[in-house]
PLY file of the C-alpha trace (Angstrom):
ply
format ascii 1.0
element vertex 85
property float x
property float y
property float z
element edge 84
property int vertex1
property int vertex2
end_header
-7.10 -2.44 -34.23
-7.49 -2.25 -30.40
-5.28 0.20 -28.56
-2.55 -1.28 -26.36
-3.08 -0.81 -22.60
-1.26 2.12 -21.05
1.90 1.21 -19.15
1.65 1.22 -15.37
4.05 3.74 -13.88
5.00 2.90 -10.29
7.08 4.70 -7.66
8.09 2.76 -4.53
7.42 4.96 -1.47
8.14 2.58 1.42
8.88 -1.03 2.21
8.91 -2.81 5.58
9.09 -6.44 6.71
5.83 -8.21 7.54
7.64 -11.34 8.74
10.79 -13.30 7.83
9.45 -14.24 4.37
7.29 -11.25 3.36
7.53 -7.49 2.95
4.85 -4.83 2.57
5.39 -2.35 -0.24
3.65 0.99 -0.53
3.82 2.62 -3.91
2.22 5.33 -5.98
1.01 4.28 -9.39
-1.08 5.36 -12.32
-3.69 2.98 -13.68
-5.77 4.04 -16.67
-4.90 7.67 -15.91
-6.03 7.38 -12.28
-3.47 8.02 -9.50
-3.53 5.30 -6.84
-1.74 4.45 -3.62
-0.96 0.73 -3.70
-0.28 -1.49 -0.68
0.75 -5.08 -1.39
2.48 -7.94 0.38
5.39 -9.44 -1.52
6.73 -12.90 -0.70
10.16 -14.42 -1.16
10.46 -16.97 -3.93
14.10 -17.90 -3.66
16.08 -14.70 -4.06
13.20 -12.96 -5.87
10.27 -11.06 -4.33
6.92 -11.69 -6.00
3.62 -9.87 -5.42
0.96 -11.70 -3.45
-2.55 -12.10 -4.82
-4.26 -9.65 -2.48
-3.50 -5.97 -2.43
-5.16 -2.68 -1.76
-5.37 0.38 -4.00
-6.53 3.68 -2.52
-7.88 6.44 -4.75
-6.72 10.01 -4.20
-10.16 11.02 -2.86
-9.88 8.32 -0.15
-6.50 9.45 1.21
-7.89 11.86 3.83
-10.02 9.10 5.35
-7.04 6.72 5.39
-4.74 9.38 6.84
-7.22 10.16 9.63
-7.62 6.48 10.51
-3.84 5.97 10.56
-3.39 9.03 12.81
-6.01 7.62 15.21
-4.36 4.19 15.14
-0.92 5.71 15.82
-2.30 7.66 18.81
-3.98 4.54 20.22
-0.84 2.44 19.79
1.31 5.14 21.41
-1.02 5.28 24.45
-2.68 1.87 24.74
-4.20 2.59 28.17
-5.72 5.94 27.19
-9.49 6.15 26.65
-10.64 6.22 23.02
-11.49 9.71 21.86
0 1
1 2
2 3
3 4
4 5
5 6
6 7
7 8
8 9
9 10
10 11
11 12
12 13
13 14
14 15
15 16
16 17
17 18
18 19
19 20
20 21
21 22
22 23
23 24
24 25
25 26
26 27
27 28
28 29
29 30
30 31
31 32
32 33
33 34
34 35
35 36
36 37
37 38
38 39
39 40
40 41
41 42
42 43
43 44
44 45
45 46
46 47
47 48
48 49
49 50
50 51
51 52
52 53
53 54
54 55
55 56
56 57
57 58
58 59
59 60
60 61
61 62
62 63
63 64
64 65
65 66
66 67
67 68
68 69
69 70
70 71
71 72
72 73
73 74
74 75
75 76
76 77
77 78
78 79
79 80
80 81
81 82
82 83
83 84
């Protein structure tokens, strides 16, 4: 008999509005024993939020690259006239 799939454990880390009908959710989750950072847009369907089709899962070994890119983006957005370093 085939083994049932492992449950997906998810912890919501942050949520912010994308526009008046959608929110972006960032969560930590386990999938098949692999820890992932999940980013997904959720849309309003009446009073309920439902996940959109597209999402992004980042593996733990990719977090440093993502963190570095986000730090660079934050610096550029904070000083839009500054030369790129």
